[in-house]
N, C-alpha and C positions, 0 to 999 in steps of 0.2 A: 595562645589559641594558634592551631597550624593554619597554614596560609596553603596546604595542599589540597586541592579539590578530589574529594574522596570519591566522586563518579566519573573522574576522568580515567583513561586508560592507564594501565600502569607500563612500565619501563620495559617489561616483559614480553609487552605486546607487538613490540617491534617485530616479533617472529617466535614461530614455535619451536622450544626449547634453543633459544638463540640463534637458529637457522632464519636464515631472510624470508621473504615472502616469492612465493612463486606464481606468476600468471598463469592463469588456467580460463580457457575460454569460458564467458556467460552465455553464450550462444544457446547452447543446449537449455538450460535451468530458464533462461530468457523466453524460450518459445514455447514451454513447460508452463511458467507464470500466464502467458499469452494466451494460451489454448485454455486454461482453466478460467480466465476472467473473461474472454469471448464466450464461453459456454456460460458463464454466471450473467452477464449481460443480456445474453437473448432468454435465459429462463426470468429475468428479473423482467424484462418486456412482457413477457405471458403473463407474470402475476401483477403485473400493474393492468394487464388488460383485463384478468381475470375480477379485480379488484375495482375496477371502472364499471364493469357491470353489474358487481355485486352492487355497488351505489346508484346505480340505475334502478335497478330493482327496489333497492330500500326507499328512494326518493318516489317509486311508483306506490308503495305501500303508505308513504306518509301522504299522500295527495289522495288517492282513491281508497285507501282501507286494506284490511288483510283477504285474502283469499285461500281457497285450497291450493291452486294452482301456483300462486304468487308464494306460497309457504315452502312448496315442494321445491321451486326454481331456486330461491333462496337457500335450503338446505342441501341442493346440488352443486351449487357456486362456492357455499360455504365449506364443502368437503373438497371440492377441487383447490380452492386457496389453500386449506389445510395441507393438503399432499405435497404441493407445491412448495410450501413454505420447509416441510420436511425437507424436499429436495434441494432447495435453496439451500439450509444449512448445513448439508453434506458438501454442497460444491464450495462455501464459504470457509469450509473448514480445509479443503484442498489448497483453496485460492491461499490461506493462511502458511501453511506448511510449504508450498513451493514457492510462494516469497519469500518467507525467512530462509529457504535454502539460496535464494537469489542474492538477498540483501547481504547475507554472510559472504558469497563469492567474490561480489562486487566490492565490498568491504575488505576484502585480504588483496585483490586485484589492485586498487587504487594505491597500495603501500607497494606491490612490486613494479607499480610504473613510476615510483619515485615519491609519492606525497609523503610528507613527513607533517608532525603538529595536529594531527586529527584529536579531537578531545577523547573519542569512544572507541574502543577496541573493536573487531569484527563481531567478536560473541555479545556485546553488549549493545550494537547496533540491532541485532535481533531482541535482545532479552528486554531491551526497556519496552517493549511493547508491551509485556507481561507486569512490569510493575504499577500499581495504582498510581495515581496523579502524576507521576513521572512520565507517565506513557501519553501525557498532554502535550508536551514539548519536546521531551528529548529524542524520541525517534526522529521528529523531523529535524531537528538539527545535525542528527548520525548521517542521514540520509542525505540533506544540504551539503554537508561537508563531503561526503564521498563522489557527490554529483560535481560539486566544484573540483574536484582535484581530479575527476578522471578526465576533465575539459584541459585543465592546468595543472599539472600536478607541481611544478616548482615555483607558481605565485596564484595558488586557489585563496589564500587568503585575503586578496586583494579584488577578487568578484562578488558581484551581489547574487543574491538569492533568488533562484529564477522564478518568475510568474507561475509556471506550470507548476511545481512543485507546491507553493503556496495555495494556488486553487484546490490542487488535489488533499493537501491537509484540511483546508477549511472544510470541505465537502465530507471527508472522512471523521472530523471531528463531529461536526452537524449531524450525522447519520448515526454516528454510537450515542452521542446525546438524546438524539429523537427515538432510538430503540430503549435506551434505557428509561428515558420518561415513560414510554409508553407501557413497557412492564413493570413499572414500579408504581406509577400512580392512577392508569386507568382500571377502574372494576369492571366486572363483564355487564354489559347492558341487557336489556330485556327490551326497550320500547326501539321503533324503527329510527326516532330524534336521536337516540343515544349510541345505537348501532351505526348511524350515517355517521356523525362526529367520529366515532372511534375509526371507522373507515378511513376518513378522510385524515387523520393523525398518522395513522398506518401507511397509507398512499404518500403522503410527503416524505415519509421516512424511506420508502422504497426509491422514490425520486432521487433524494440525496445518495443511498447506497450506489445509484444508478450511475449517478455522475460521477461521485469518487471511484468507481469501478473503472468507468472509461478514462477517465484522467490518469488513473494509475496504469495502464494500458499504453498510455503513450510515455509516462515514465520511465517503463521498463523497455521498452523500445529503443528510445532516444538514449538511456544512458549506456544500455549495452553496446548500441553502436557505436558511442563514445567512446566506450573502453575499447573495443577493438581495433577501431581507427588510431588512437592515440597507441596500442600497442603495436601496430603497424607501421605507423612512424617511427615511432624507436628502433623498432628492427632495421628498418629503412636507412635509416641515420648512419654514417659512415664512424665507426668507432674512432675514438681519439687514441692518438700513437702514444704508446708507453715510455715515457722518457727514460734514457740510460744513463749510465755513468759517463760514457764517451761525448755524449751530446754536451755536457757543460765544458769540455776541450776545444768543441768544434765554433768556429769565428760566426 
């Protein structure tokens, strides 16, 4: 049986067509990710506010019964919530695109900074997110190695996983599982009690996504800054003198 890890980066991943990696500033892509994430966070806060109002209306219906006015308020709140969900989906897709480009950039940069021995190529650091089951663990491992190698390219294997990455990944997985559960197992409800329960579950999922987005914003900011600082440090370090044949005869 082969002992080669089929999911690790290939030897050719050290560079494109055998060429070494070149550091390119991640600041522009990082700012783009943070801008989209900030918009997503603000929109999610608006969604949470609308959903909370909907919960209050549903509770009012449970306590006092339905009325024409309440039914109209619920219809308006539901339509507003649906429109916000659609806009939220657009922003989420934009986040995926920007974040994918940023992850690819920082994964290439970390090799330009001198890091070696990373398990996944820059392409797979992004690609694992689209692979079922594997996307539960491999993206986190790839980004963790990029994070560690950005802070200490020569000795990243000796560092431990930062708590910020672990917290972000936990909320990210929980939010995705919550969305999957709601879409797969919750049936349309037609009673105030059923709608109230369904709305509570949706609200919990929104809270998890909000926490994940806020934490990933911190991840992007700190990792971008770490790479820029490490690159500046390496550029400012004096170059080691190149030995010559004459040096061997100098006492």
